[in-house]
C-alpha positions as CSV (number, residue, x, y, z in Angstrom):
1,M,-58.5,-61.4,-24.4
2,R,-61.1,-61.1,-27.2
3,T,-62.3,-57.8,-28.7
4,G,-65.1,-56.3,-26.6
5,D,-64.1,-58.1,-23.4
6,P,-63.6,-55.9,-20.3
7,L,-60.0,-54.8,-19.5
8,P,-58.3,-56.9,-16.8
9,P,-57.4,-55.3,-13.5
10,V,-54.3,-53.1,-13.7
11,E,-52.6,-55.2,-11.0
12,D,-52.9,-58.3,-13.1
13,V,-51.5,-56.6,-16.2
14,L,-48.6,-55.3,-14.3
15,A,-48.0,-58.7,-12.6
16,A,-47.9,-60.3,-16.0
17,L,-45.2,-57.8,-17.0
18,A,-43.3,-58.5,-13.8
19,T,-44.0,-54.9,-12.6
20,G,-45.1,-54.1,-9.1
21,L,-46.6,-51.0,-7.6
22,W,-45.5,-49.2,-4.4
23,R,-46.5,-46.1,-2.5
24,W,-44.3,-44.2,-0.1
25,D,-46.3,-41.9,2.3
26,N,-43.7,-39.5,3.7
27,R,-46.0,-38.0,6.2
28,A,-47.1,-41.3,7.7
29,G,-43.6,-42.7,7.4
30,T,-44.8,-46.0,5.7
31,V,-44.1,-47.8,2.4
32,T,-46.7,-50.1,0.9
33,F,-45.9,-52.8,-1.7
34,D,-48.4,-54.8,-3.8
35,A,-47.8,-58.5,-4.2
36,E,-45.5,-58.2,-7.2
37,A,-43.5,-55.4,-5.7
38,A,-43.2,-57.3,-2.5
39,R,-41.8,-60.3,-4.4
40,L,-39.3,-58.1,-6.2
41,V,-37.9,-56.7,-2.9
42,G,-37.6,-60.2,-1.4
43,L,-40.8,-60.3,0.7
44,P,-43.7,-62.8,0.5
45,A,-45.8,-62.2,-2.6
46,H,-48.8,-60.4,-1.0
47,T,-49.6,-56.7,-0.2
48,T,-47.3,-55.5,2.6
49,T,-46.8,-52.2,4.5
50,L,-43.5,-51.5,6.1
51,T,-42.0,-48.6,8.0
52,E,-39.5,-46.5,6.2
53,S,-36.7,-48.1,8.2
54,G,-38.1,-51.6,7.3
55,A,-38.2,-50.7,3.6
56,R,-34.7,-49.2,3.7
57,A,-33.3,-52.5,4.9
58,R,-34.4,-54.2,1.6
59,F,-32.3,-51.8,-0.6
60,H,-28.6,-51.3,-1.0
61,P,-27.6,-48.4,1.4
62,V,-25.8,-46.4,-1.3
63,D,-28.9,-46.6,-3.6
64,W,-31.3,-45.6,-0.8
65,N,-29.2,-42.5,-0.1
66,E,-29.7,-41.5,-3.7
67,I,-33.4,-41.8,-3.5
68,D,-34.0,-38.8,-1.2
69,G,-32.1,-36.4,-3.6
70,I,-33.8,-37.8,-6.7
71,I,-37.2,-37.4,-5.1
72,R,-36.5,-33.8,-3.9
73,L,-35.3,-33.0,-7.5
74,A,-38.5,-34.5,-9.0
75,V,-40.7,-32.5,-6.5
76,A,-38.9,-29.3,-7.3
77,E,-39.1,-29.8,-11.1
78,G,-42.6,-31.6,-11.2
79,T,-41.0,-34.5,-13.1
80,L,-40.8,-38.3,-12.6
81,A,-38.3,-39.7,-10.1
82,E,-36.3,-42.5,-11.8
83,A,-33.6,-44.6,-10.2
84,R,-31.9,-48.1,-10.4
85,L,-32.0,-49.8,-7.0
86,R,-30.2,-53.0,-5.8
87,I,-32.3,-55.3,-3.7
88,M,-30.5,-57.0,-0.7
89,D,-31.3,-60.2,1.1
90,D,-31.1,-60.8,4.8
91,Q,-27.4,-61.7,4.5
92,G,-26.6,-58.4,2.7
93,R,-26.2,-59.9,-0.7
94,V,-27.6,-58.3,-3.9
95,I,-30.3,-60.6,-5.3
96,R,-31.6,-58.4,-8.2
97,T,-31.7,-54.9,-9.6
98,V,-34.9,-53.0,-10.2
99,R,-35.8,-49.8,-11.9
100,S,-38.2,-47.5,-10.1
101,R,-40.3,-44.8,-11.9
102,S,-42.6,-42.8,-9.6
103,K,-44.5,-39.6,-9.5
104,P,-44.2,-37.5,-6.3
105,V,-47.3,-35.7,-5.1
106,M,-46.9,-32.9,-2.5
107,L,-49.0,-33.1,0.6
108,G,-50.1,-29.5,1.3
109,D,-47.7,-26.5,0.7
110,T,-44.7,-28.1,2.5
111,P,-42.2,-29.5,0.1
112,D,-40.8,-31.9,2.7
113,L,-44.2,-33.8,2.9
114,Y,-45.1,-35.8,-0.1
115,E,-46.6,-39.1,-1.3
116,L,-44.7,-41.2,-3.9
117,V,-46.6,-43.6,-6.2
118,G,-44.7,-45.6,-8.7
119,T,-43.6,-48.9,-10.2
120,L,-40.8,-51.4,-9.6
121,Q,-39.5,-53.6,-12.5
122,E,-36.6,-56.0,-12.6
123,V,-33.8,-55.1,-15.0
124,A,-30.6,-56.8,-16.0
125,E,-27.3,-55.7,-14.4
126,P,-25.4,-53.4,-16.7
127,P,-22.1,-54.8,-18.0
128,P,-19.0,-53.5,-16.3
129,G,-18.1,-50.0,-17.6
130,A,-21.3,-49.7,-19.7
131,S,-22.4,-46.6,-17.9
132,S,-20.7,-44.1,-15.7
133,R,-23.7,-42.0,-14.9
134,T,-26.1,-44.4,-13.1
135,P,-26.9,-44.0,-9.4
136,V,-25.2,-47.3,-8.7
137,T,-21.8,-46.3,-10.0
138,G,-19.5,-44.8,-7.4
139,D,-16.9,-43.1,-9.6
140,W,-19.1,-40.6,-11.1
141,R,-20.7,-39.9,-7.7
142,R,-17.3,-39.2,-6.2
143,S,-16.4,-36.9,-9.1
144,R,-19.7,-35.1,-8.7
145,E,-19.2,-34.5,-5.0
146,A,-15.7,-33.2,-5.5
147,F,-16.9,-30.9,-8.2
148,L,-19.8,-29.5,-6.1
149,L,-17.5,-28.9,-3.2
150,D,-15.1,-27.0,-5.4
151,A,-17.9,-25.0,-7.1
152,G,-19.5,-24.2,-3.7
153,R,-16.2,-22.9,-2.3
154,A,-15.5,-20.8,-5.4
155,L,-18.9,-19.3,-5.5
156,A,-19.0,-18.6,-1.8
157,E,-15.7,-16.5,-2.1
158,A,-17.0,-14.4,-5.0
159,D,-17.9,-10.9,-3.8
160,S,-19.3,-9.3,-6.9
161,T,-21.7,-10.2,-9.7
162,A,-18.9,-10.1,-12.2
163,E,-16.8,-12.5,-10.1
164,V,-19.8,-14.9,-9.6
165,L,-20.3,-15.0,-13.4
166,R,-16.6,-15.5,-14.0
167,V,-16.6,-18.5,-11.5
168,A,-19.8,-19.9,-13.1
169,A,-18.2,-19.7,-16.6
170,G,-15.2,-21.7,-15.4
171,L,-17.1,-24.6,-13.9
172,S,-16.3,-27.9,-15.5
173,M,-19.0,-30.4,-14.6
174,P,-18.1,-34.1,-14.3
175,G,-19.0,-36.0,-17.5
176,F,-20.7,-33.2,-19.2
177,S,-19.9,-29.5,-19.6
178,P,-21.9,-26.8,-21.3
179,D,-20.2,-24.6,-23.9
180,G,-22.4,-21.7,-23.3
181,L,-23.9,-20.1,-20.2
182,A,-26.3,-17.2,-19.6
183,V,-27.7,-15.7,-16.4
184,F,-31.1,-13.9,-16.6
185,G,-32.5,-11.6,-14.1
186,V,-36.1,-10.4,-13.4
187,A,-36.7,-6.7,-13.1
188,G,-40.5,-6.1,-12.7
189,D,-42.1,-7.8,-15.6
190,R,-39.0,-7.7,-17.8
191,L,-36.4,-10.4,-18.3
192,T,-32.8,-9.2,-18.7
193,V,-29.4,-10.7,-19.3
194,I,-27.1,-10.2,-16.3
195,G,-24.1,-12.0,-17.9
196,H,-23.1,-14.7,-20.4
197,H,-20.2,-16.8,-21.4
198,G,-19.4,-18.7,-24.6
199,H,-21.1,-16.3,-27.0
200,Q,-19.8,-13.7,-29.4
201,P,-20.0,-10.0,-28.1
202,G,-23.4,-8.7,-29.0
203,A,-25.0,-12.1,-29.4
204,E,-27.1,-11.5,-26.3
205,G,-28.8,-8.5,-28.0
206,P,-32.2,-10.2,-28.7
207,F,-32.4,-11.6,-25.2
208,T,-31.2,-8.4,-23.3
209,D,-34.7,-7.1,-22.6
210,M,-37.9,-9.1,-23.1
211,D,-41.3,-9.3,-21.6
212,L,-41.7,-12.0,-18.9
213,A,-44.7,-13.4,-20.8
214,T,-42.6,-14.2,-23.8
215,D,-42.7,-17.7,-25.1
216,Y,-39.0,-18.3,-24.2
217,P,-37.7,-21.1,-21.9
218,A,-36.0,-18.7,-19.5
219,A,-39.2,-16.6,-19.2
220,E,-41.2,-19.7,-18.5
221,V,-38.7,-20.8,-15.8
222,C,-39.0,-17.4,-14.1
223,R,-42.8,-17.5,-14.3
224,T,-43.2,-21.0,-13.0
225,G,-40.1,-21.6,-10.9
226,R,-39.7,-25.0,-12.6
227,A,-36.7,-26.1,-14.7
228,V,-37.0,-26.8,-18.4
229,Y,-34.8,-29.4,-20.1
230,L,-34.6,-29.6,-23.9
231,S,-32.6,-32.6,-25.1
232,S,-32.7,-31.9,-28.8
233,P,-33.3,-29.0,-31.3
234,E,-36.5,-30.8,-32.4
235,E,-37.9,-30.6,-28.8
236,Y,-36.9,-26.9,-28.6
237,R,-38.6,-26.1,-31.9
238,R,-41.7,-28.1,-30.9
239,R,-42.2,-26.5,-27.5
240,Y,-41.0,-23.0,-28.2
241,P,-41.7,-22.3,-31.9
242,A,-41.5,-18.5,-31.5
243,A,-38.1,-18.5,-29.7
244,W,-36.5,-21.2,-31.8
245,P,-35.3,-18.9,-34.6
246,L,-33.4,-16.9,-32.0
247,A,-31.7,-20.1,-30.6
248,A,-31.1,-21.9,-33.9
249,G,-28.1,-19.7,-34.8
250,F,-26.1,-20.9,-31.8
251,N,-25.9,-24.5,-33.2
252,R,-26.5,-26.2,-29.9
253,Q,-28.0,-29.6,-29.4
254,S,-29.3,-29.5,-25.8
255,W,-30.3,-26.9,-23.3
256,A,-31.1,-26.7,-19.6
257,F,-32.9,-23.7,-18.1
258,L,-33.0,-23.7,-14.3
259,P,-34.6,-21.3,-11.8
260,L,-32.5,-19.2,-9.5
261,V,-34.4,-19.3,-6.3
262,V,-33.5,-17.4,-3.1
263,A,-35.7,-17.7,0.0
264,G,-38.6,-19.1,-2.0
265,R,-38.5,-16.3,-4.6
266,T,-37.3,-16.8,-8.2
267,I,-34.8,-14.0,-9.0
268,G,-33.8,-15.2,-12.4
269,A,-32.8,-18.2,-14.6
270,W,-29.6,-20.0,-15.5
271,M,-29.2,-21.4,-19.0
272,A,-26.6,-24.1,-19.9
273,G,-26.3,-24.9,-23.5
274,F,-24.5,-28.0,-24.9
275,A,-22.9,-28.6,-28.2
276,Y,-23.9,-32.3,-28.1
277,R,-27.0,-34.3,-27.1
278,V,-27.7,-34.6,-23.4
279,T,-30.5,-36.9,-22.1
280,F,-30.5,-35.1,-18.7
281,T,-30.5,-38.2,-16.4
282,P,-31.5,-37.7,-12.8
283,D,-27.9,-37.4,-11.8
284,E,-27.2,-34.8,-14.4
285,R,-30.3,-32.8,-13.4
286,S,-29.3,-33.1,-9.8
287,V,-25.9,-31.6,-10.5
288,L,-27.4,-28.8,-12.6
289,T,-30.0,-28.0,-9.9
290,T,-27.4,-27.9,-7.1
291,V,-25.2,-25.6,-9.2
292,A,-28.2,-23.4,-9.9
293,R,-29.0,-23.1,-6.2
294,M,-25.4,-22.2,-5.3
295,L,-25.3,-19.7,-8.1
296,A,-28.6,-18.1,-6.9
297,Q,-27.2,-17.8,-3.4
298,A,-23.9,-16.3,-4.7
299,L,-25.7,-13.8,-6.9
300,S,-27.9,-12.8,-4.0
301,R,-24.9,-12.3,-1.7
302,A,-23.1,-10.4,-4.4
303,G,-26.1,-8.2,-5.0
304,V,-26.4,-7.4,-1.3
305,A,-22.7,-6.6,-1.0
306,E,-22.8,-4.3,-4.1
307,S,-25.9,-2.6,-2.7
308,E,-24.0,-2.1,0.6
309,R,-21.0,-0.7,-1.2
310,E,-23.2,1.6,-3.1
311,L,-24.9,2.7,0.1
312,T,-21.6,3.2,1.7
313,D,-20.2,5.3,-1.1
314,G,-23.4,7.4,-1.0
315,L,-23.2,7.9,2.7
316,Q,-19.5,8.8,2.6
317,K,-19.9,11.2,-0.3
318,S,-22.8,12.9,1.4
319,M,-21.2,13.0,4.9
320,L,-17.5,13.7,4.1
321,P,-16.7,17.0,2.5
322,S,-14.2,17.6,-0.3
323,I,-11.1,19.5,0.8
324,G,-11.2,23.0,-0.6
325,P,-11.1,25.8,-1.5
326,E,-7.3,26.3,-1.9
327,I,-5.7,28.1,1.0
328,P,-3.0,30.6,0.2
329,G,0.3,29.5,1.8
330,M,-1.0,26.2,3.0
331,T,-1.8,22.7,1.5
332,I,-4.2,20.1,2.9
333,A,-4.7,16.4,2.3
334,A,-7.2,14.1,3.9
335,R,-8.1,10.4,4.0
336,Y,-11.0,8.4,5.2
337,V,-10.8,4.6,5.2
338,P,-13.8,2.7,6.6
339,T,-13.7,-0.5,8.6
340,G,-14.2,-3.7,6.6
341,G,-17.2,-4.9,8.5
342,G,-20.9,-4.3,7.9
343,L,-21.7,-1.4,5.7
344,Q,-18.2,0.0,6.0
345,V,-19.4,3.2,7.4
346,G,-18.9,4.5,10.9
347,G,-18.5,7.5,13.1
348,D,-15.1,8.9,12.0
349,W,-15.1,12.1,10.0
350,Y,-13.1,15.2,9.1
351,D,-14.1,18.6,7.9
352,M,-12.5,21.9,6.7
353,I,-14.6,25.1,7.5
354,P,-13.8,28.6,6.2
355,L,-14.3,31.0,9.0
356,P,-15.7,34.6,8.9
357,S,-12.3,35.9,10.2
358,G,-10.5,34.6,7.1
359,R,-9.0,31.7,9.1
360,I,-9.9,28.1,8.5
361,A,-11.0,25.4,11.0
362,L,-9.9,21.8,10.7
363,V,-12.1,19.3,12.5
364,I,-11.5,15.6,13.0
365,G,-13.6,13.3,15.2
366,D,-14.9,9.9,16.0
367,V,-18.4,9.0,17.2
368,Q,-18.5,5.8,19.2
369,G,-19.4,2.8,17.1
370,H,-19.1,1.5,13.6
371,D,-22.7,1.2,12.5
372,V,-25.4,3.3,10.7
373,H,-26.4,4.9,14.0
374,A,-22.9,6.1,14.5
375,A,-22.8,7.4,11.0
376,G,-26.1,9.2,11.5
377,L,-24.9,10.9,14.7
378,M,-21.7,11.8,13.0
379,G,-23.6,13.6,10.2
380,Q,-25.6,15.6,12.7
381,L,-22.6,16.5,14.8
382,R,-20.6,17.5,11.8
383,I,-23.4,19.9,10.7
384,A,-23.7,21.3,14.3
385,L,-19.9,21.9,14.5
386,R,-19.9,23.6,11.1
387,A,-22.8,25.8,12.1
388,Y,-21.2,26.9,15.4
389,A,-17.8,27.5,13.7
390,S,-19.4,29.6,11.0
391,E,-21.0,31.8,13.6
392,G,-17.5,32.9,14.6
393,H,-17.2,31.2,18.0
394,R,-13.8,30.5,19.5
395,P,-12.5,26.8,19.4
396,D,-13.4,26.2,23.1
397,A,-16.9,27.6,22.6
398,V,-17.5,25.5,19.5
399,L,-16.7,22.3,21.3
400,S,-18.7,23.3,24.4
401,R,-21.8,23.9,22.2
402,A,-21.2,20.7,20.3
403,S,-21.0,18.7,23.5
404,R,-24.3,20.1,24.7
405,F,-25.9,19.3,21.3
406,L,-24.7,15.7,21.3
407,Y,-25.8,15.3,25.0
408,G,-29.2,16.6,24.1
409,I,-29.8,14.0,21.3
410,T,-28.3,11.0,23.2
411,A,-27.8,11.0,27.0
412,G,-30.4,13.7,27.4
413,T,-33.1,11.3,26.4
414,A,-31.8,8.3,28.3
415,D,-35.1,7.7,30.1
416,T,-36.7,6.6,26.8
417,A,-33.8,5.6,24.6
418,D,-32.2,2.2,24.2
419,P,-29.0,2.2,26.4
420,S,-27.1,1.1,23.3
421,D,-28.0,4.5,21.7
422,L,-26.0,6.4,24.3
423,R,-23.0,7.6,22.3
424,F,-20.1,10.0,22.8
425,A,-17.6,11.4,20.4
426,T,-14.0,12.5,20.5
427,C,-13.0,15.6,18.6
428,L,-10.0,17.8,17.8
429,Y,-10.7,21.3,16.5
430,V,-7.9,23.4,15.0
431,E,-8.3,27.1,14.0
432,A,-5.5,28.0,11.7
433,D,-4.3,31.4,10.5
434,P,-2.8,31.0,7.0
435,V,-0.8,34.2,7.3
436,T,1.0,33.7,10.6
437,G,0.8,29.9,10.9
438,T,-0.8,30.3,14.4
439,L,-2.9,27.2,15.4
440,E,-5.5,27.4,18.2
441,I,-6.4,23.9,19.3
442,A,-9.3,22.6,21.4
443,R,-9.5,18.9,22.2
444,A,-12.3,16.7,23.4
445,G,-10.8,13.3,24.5
446,H,-9.1,12.9,21.1
447,P,-5.4,11.9,20.4
448,D,-3.0,14.8,20.4
449,P,-1.7,16.2,17.1
450,A,1.8,15.7,15.7
451,I,4.1,18.1,13.8
452,R,6.8,17.2,11.4
453,T,9.4,20.0,11.4
454,A,11.2,21.3,8.3
455,D,14.1,18.8,8.7
456,G,11.8,15.8,9.1
457,T,11.7,15.5,12.9
458,V,8.3,14.4,14.2
459,M,7.1,15.4,17.6
460,M,3.8,14.9,19.4
461,R,2.3,18.2,20.5
462,P,0.5,17.7,23.8
463,T,-2.5,20.0,24.1
464,A,-4.9,20.8,26.9
465,G,-8.2,18.9,26.6
466,G,-11.6,18.1,28.1
467,L,-14.0,15.2,28.2
468,P,-15.4,13.6,25.0
469,L,-18.4,15.3,23.5
470,G,-21.8,14.3,24.8
471,I,-20.8,13.2,28.3
472,D,-21.0,16.4,30.3
473,P,-23.1,19.2,28.9
474,D,-21.2,21.7,31.0
475,A,-17.7,20.5,30.2
476,D,-15.0,23.1,29.4
477,Y,-12.4,22.8,26.6
478,P,-9.2,24.8,27.2
479,T,-7.4,26.2,24.1
480,T,-3.7,25.5,23.3
481,R,-1.9,27.9,20.9
482,L,0.9,26.5,18.7
483,A,2.8,28.0,15.7
484,L,3.2,26.1,12.5
485,E,6.5,27.3,11.0
486,P,7.2,27.4,7.2
487,S,7.7,23.9,5.8
488,E,6.2,22.2,8.9
489,T,3.4,19.7,8.6
490,L,0.5,19.1,11.1
491,L,-1.0,15.7,11.4
492,I,-4.4,15.1,13.1
493,C,-6.0,11.7,13.0
494,T,-8.5,9.3,14.7
495,D,-7.3,6.4,16.9
496,G,-7.8,3.9,14.1
497,L,-4.6,5.1,12.4
498,I,-2.7,4.7,15.7
499,E,-4.0,1.5,17.4
500,T,-4.9,-0.8,14.4
501,G,-2.8,-3.9,14.3
502,G,-2.7,-4.5,18.1
503,H,-0.7,-1.3,18.8
504,D,-1.2,0.9,21.8
505,L,-0.8,4.7,21.7
506,D,2.9,4.6,22.3
507,S,3.8,1.9,19.7
508,G,1.2,3.2,17.3
509,W,2.7,6.7,17.4
510,S,6.2,5.2,16.9
511,R,4.9,3.5,13.7
512,I,3.4,6.8,12.4
513,R,6.6,8.7,13.3
514,T,8.7,6.3,11.3
515,T,6.5,6.9,8.2
516,L,6.3,10.6,8.7
517,E,10.1,10.9,8.9
518,A,10.7,8.6,6.0
519,V,8.4,10.0,3.3
520,P,9.0,13.5,1.9
521,A,6.3,16.0,3.0
522,D,6.5,18.0,-0.2
523,D,3.7,15.9,-1.7
524,L,1.0,15.6,1.0
525,E,-1.1,13.2,-1.1
526,L,1.8,10.8,-1.3
527,L,2.4,11.2,2.5
528,A,-1.3,10.5,3.3
529,D,-1.2,7.4,1.2
530,A,1.9,6.2,2.9
531,L,0.4,6.6,6.3
532,V,-2.6,4.5,5.3
533,Q,-0.4,1.9,3.7
534,A,1.7,1.6,6.8
535,V,-1.4,0.4,8.6
536,H,-3.3,-1.6,6.1
537,G,-1.5,-1.9,2.8
538,P,-2.4,-0.2,-0.5
539,P,-5.9,1.3,-0.5
540,S,-8.3,0.5,-3.4
541,H,-9.5,4.2,-3.4
542,H,-7.5,7.2,-2.3
543,T,-10.1,8.8,-0.1
544,T,-13.3,7.0,0.7
545,G,-13.2,3.7,-1.0
546,P,-13.1,0.5,1.0
547,L,-9.8,-1.5,1.2
548,A,-9.6,-5.1,0.2
549,D,-8.9,-6.5,3.6
550,R,-10.9,-6.1,6.8
551,R,-10.3,-3.2,9.1
552,E,-10.3,-3.1,12.9
553,D,-11.4,0.5,13.1
554,D,-12.2,3.4,10.8
555,I,-9.4,5.8,9.9
556,A,-9.6,9.5,9.3
557,L,-6.6,11.8,9.0
558,L,-5.8,15.4,8.0
559,L,-2.5,16.8,7.0
560,L,-1.8,20.6,6.9
561,R,1.5,21.9,5.6
562,R,2.6,25.5,5.7
563,A,4.5,26.6,2.5
564,T,8.2,27.3,2.6
565,A,9.2,30.9,3.1
566,S,11.3,31.5,0.0
567,R,13.2,34.5,1.5
568,V,14.4,32.6,4.6
569,P,16.3,29.3,4.3
570,I,14.9,26.6,6.6
571,T,17.8,25.6,8.9
572,A,16.2,25.1,12.3
573,R,13.5,23.1,14.0
574,R,11.7,24.3,17.1
575,T,9.0,23.4,19.6
576,A,7.1,25.6,22.0
577,M,4.6,24.8,24.8
578,T,3.0,26.5,27.7
579,I,3.1,25.0,31.3
580,A,0.3,26.5,33.4
581,Q,0.5,27.0,37.1
582,A,-2.3,24.5,37.6
583,E,-0.6,21.9,35.5
584,P,2.8,21.1,37.0
585,E,2.6,17.6,35.6
586,R,3.3,19.1,32.2
587,I,6.9,19.6,33.2
588,A,7.4,15.9,32.3
589,V,5.8,16.6,28.9
590,A,8.2,19.5,28.4
591,R,11.1,17.2,29.1
592,Q,9.8,14.6,26.6
593,Q,9.3,17.3,24.0
594,L,12.9,18.4,24.4
595,R,14.1,14.8,24.0
596,E,12.1,14.3,20.9
597,L,13.5,17.6,19.5
598,L,17.0,16.2,20.2
599,H,16.3,12.7,18.9
600,D,19.4,12.8,16.6
601,W,21.7,14.8,18.8
602,T,25.0,13.0,18.9
603,D,26.0,13.7,22.6
604,E,23.6,11.9,25.0
605,D,25.2,13.6,28.0
606,Q,24.3,17.0,26.5
607,V,20.7,15.8,26.0
608,D,20.5,14.8,29.6
609,S,22.0,18.2,30.7
610,A,19.5,20.1,28.6
611,V,16.5,18.2,30.0
612,L,17.8,18.8,33.5
613,M,18.2,22.5,32.9
614,V,14.7,22.8,31.3
615,S,13.2,21.1,34.3
616,E,14.9,23.5,36.7
617,M,13.9,26.6,34.6
618,V,10.3,25.7,34.4
619,T,10.0,24.6,38.0
620,N,11.5,28.0,39.0
621,V,8.7,29.8,37.2
622,L,6.0,27.7,38.7
623,V,7.4,28.0,42.3
624,H,8.6,31.6,42.4
625,T,6.1,33.4,40.2
626,D,2.3,33.5,39.9
627,G,2.2,33.1,36.1
628,D,2.6,30.4,33.5
629,A,5.9,29.3,31.8
630,L,6.4,29.4,28.1
631,M,9.2,27.1,26.8
632,V,10.6,27.6,23.3
633,A,13.4,25.3,22.1
634,E,15.2,25.5,18.8
635,V,17.8,23.4,17.1
636,G,19.6,25.1,14.2
637,R,22.8,25.4,12.3
638,G,24.5,28.5,11.1
639,C,26.4,29.0,7.8
640,E,29.4,27.2,9.5
641,G,30.1,25.4,12.7
642,P,28.2,22.8,14.8
643,R,24.5,22.7,15.4
644,R,23.2,24.8,18.3
645,L,20.4,24.1,20.8
646,R,18.8,27.2,22.3
647,V,16.1,27.0,24.9
648,E,14.2,29.9,26.4
649,V,11.7,29.8,29.3
650,A,9.7,33.0,29.6
651,D,7.3,34.2,32.4
652,A,5.4,37.4,33.3
653,S,7.5,38.2,36.4
654,D,9.9,41.2,36.3
655,D,12.0,39.8,39.2
656,L,15.4,38.6,37.9
657,P,17.1,35.5,39.3
658,H,20.4,35.5,41.1
659,K,22.9,32.8,41.9
660,R,23.1,31.6,45.5
661,R,25.5,29.4,47.4
662,P,23.2,26.8,49.0
663,G,24.5,24.7,51.9
664,E,24.8,21.0,51.9
665,L,21.3,20.3,53.1
666,A,19.6,23.0,51.1
667,S,16.6,21.8,49.0
668,S,16.8,24.7,46.4
669,G,19.1,27.4,45.1
670,R,21.2,25.3,42.8
671,G,19.5,26.3,39.5
672,L,22.0,28.9,38.3
673,V,24.9,26.8,39.6
674,L,23.7,24.0,37.3
675,M,23.3,26.4,34.4
676,E,26.9,27.6,34.9
677,L,28.2,24.1,35.0
678,L,26.2,22.6,32.1
679,A,25.4,25.3,29.7
680,Q,27.9,26.7,27.2
681,K,26.0,30.0,27.0
682,W,23.2,31.3,29.2
683,G,21.6,34.5,30.2
684,V,18.5,36.3,31.4
685,D,16.7,38.9,29.2
686,P,14.1,41.3,30.5
687,R,11.1,41.8,28.2
688,G,9.3,44.9,29.5
689,E,6.6,42.7,31.0
690,G,8.3,39.7,32.2
691,K,11.7,38.0,31.4
692,S,13.2,35.0,29.8
693,I,16.1,32.9,30.9
694,W,17.9,30.9,28.2
695,F,20.8,28.6,27.6
696,E,22.7,27.3,24.5
697,L,24.5,24.0,23.8
698,Y,26.7,23.2,20.8
699,E,26.8,19.7,19.4
700,P,30.4,18.3,19.2
701,S,31.5,17.3,15.8
702,D,32.8,14.1,17.3
703,P,30.8,12.6,20.1
704,A,34.0,11.3,21.7
705,E,35.6,14.7,22.1
706,P,35.2,16.3,25.6
707,D,32.0,18.2,26.4
708,L,32.9,21.9,26.6
709,A,30.4,22.3,29.4
710,E,32.3,20.0,31.7
711,P,34.2,21.6,34.6
712,G,37.8,22.5,33.6
713,A,37.2,22.3,29.9
714,A,37.7,25.3,27.6
715,R,34.5,27.2,27.4
716,P,33.1,29.7,24.9
717,D,32.4,33.2,26.1
718,V,29.2,33.3,28.2
719,T,26.7,35.9,27.3
720,Q,25.6,37.5,30.5
721,S,22.8,39.5,28.8
722,A,20.9,41.6,31.3
723,V,22.3,40.2,34.5
724,S,25.7,39.0,35.6
725,R,26.1,35.7,37.3
726,E,26.9,37.5,40.4
727,T,24.0,40.0,40.2
728,A,21.5,39.8,43.1
729,G,17.8,39.8,42.3
730,S,14.8,37.8,43.3
731,D,15.0,34.3,44.8
732,G,17.1,32.3,42.3
733,L,16.3,29.2,40.3
734,A,14.9,26.5,42.5
């Protein structure tokens, strides 16, 4: 060609250089080859258009699989797509190797639709082992896939920003590994350093806070959303002269800055610095881009989790009170452990309310559900209960008003509310007198309290109760009065403490009883931790912090301990309960209470005898009087001698019982006969208004020795008290 002659057609020039042109239209699903490109792929030497599947058949399947990833990487970065491809004949043999260089052009705003225009040129096969990073080499590909699987698994398990950065710092990429990493975040128009690795402390200072418009690679990446690769210090200095003096001191040779993109939004940038020259081949860029995507997702998840934890902590701190002020003669400990799902906040709560009378109210409850709605209802209900209690209402009135309040904001608007918004709440309200230890308890569908006596015995204390709050606006809540003796501890809790771990109420209480009996109650904080650990293991925070493992249900518990009376040694344990005329089924509860009181009594026959006598005594009151029965049982030991069981059953009737001699077929009249046979001491005491009948049993020092209450055995003197065994009175014990 002479000077001044027109340039030959591009196709002729490329054909002379054994270079062909091809175009891949992703939207139409066709691939067009010019004559030279058609020859190179083993087709007749003229322009040819094939379908994608037809074109795929001309290439080695391993290489074709690489093409899609390389093209997507080039589309994302706005760079050229380069690859080595093996051409196959109809018999599946490799006939040549070509190099493709192409420029993807997006069709519209959809990244999955593009047109690829590029060249094909034959190249020589690389010698064996000459390169381990080309697309046609399987070893590096397998190492890369294994690395990406491990990296993805580790990043997916990281649950905090610090953990994500730690995992990222430990990544060892196949064939090339950076010696310095940094993660940048975007806050408004500022670029900040979230974390870094491989730098001296304080080295991040100049990069900690800079304007997003700064001429710095990470800032450009955040502005454009495209990666920046710098293969040499010369390239860095040429492209970013203002930032180069800051980077020069790190003595690195290559840098990769990649966008951290989540849901189409660039949230920051990731910098990988290398102490040696890196050319950033397509395979290397593919690995870096994949890691950047996983890192962005992990940072986003960690940020959401940390925001949820922060929200949880804020909700808990605002909704759960601190226990105080100090109560003379009593100590209190409380715990709240949220479920591990969601926002880790639910409907369980506790509260301590100073009352105008000088007493205190302890409240524990559980709103149905474990979500933000349950937490919101819990906050409203807690405020309402505090308001009603502060007005001086009795426990039953407090719960009645609270039930109407909850019904009004849930079930009362059922015609317009979502059915899922209809919630109820269980609640236990305890009014405690610090001076006398008297407890007045009202219960709304909540688990009963438990009391640990001075000697470590744990007993459930059945209390009268009503429906859960919010179900019936006119529900009544009867009050039960108990006495907390010196050195005794009261436990009230939500069902999460009882039923977590597949337990029901019975087995769950058995687990709690074991812990309460095993851990000294002198330190309530230690006891509260032990109760939580018995269910879930060690907590990460003592009161409101989430635990490491997932929870089945929220847990709330309160412990109240009455101080030891220094003037009186604690040598006895006792229980008391009322059996109303309208509640004869509570006779079974009284029997169970007595068995729990005698859990360590050595003579099982005496336990059975005591239970039988209590059943007879209480039944006598319910059948032959118009009032309720009050049972008080006490186990104690004097200065010397065996332990003693004393049981009293009191009623409001002045009529005294007498012993009868029933016939064989009589259905009643054997009560005092049983007392005479089974008790070692018994008697009846008038009380001005009413009377009490009592009996005593003494624990044998050796369970094998004969029971003194058996017929014919030597018997201690029997105290006849106000009546003789032969004295006539009212109808006797049933």
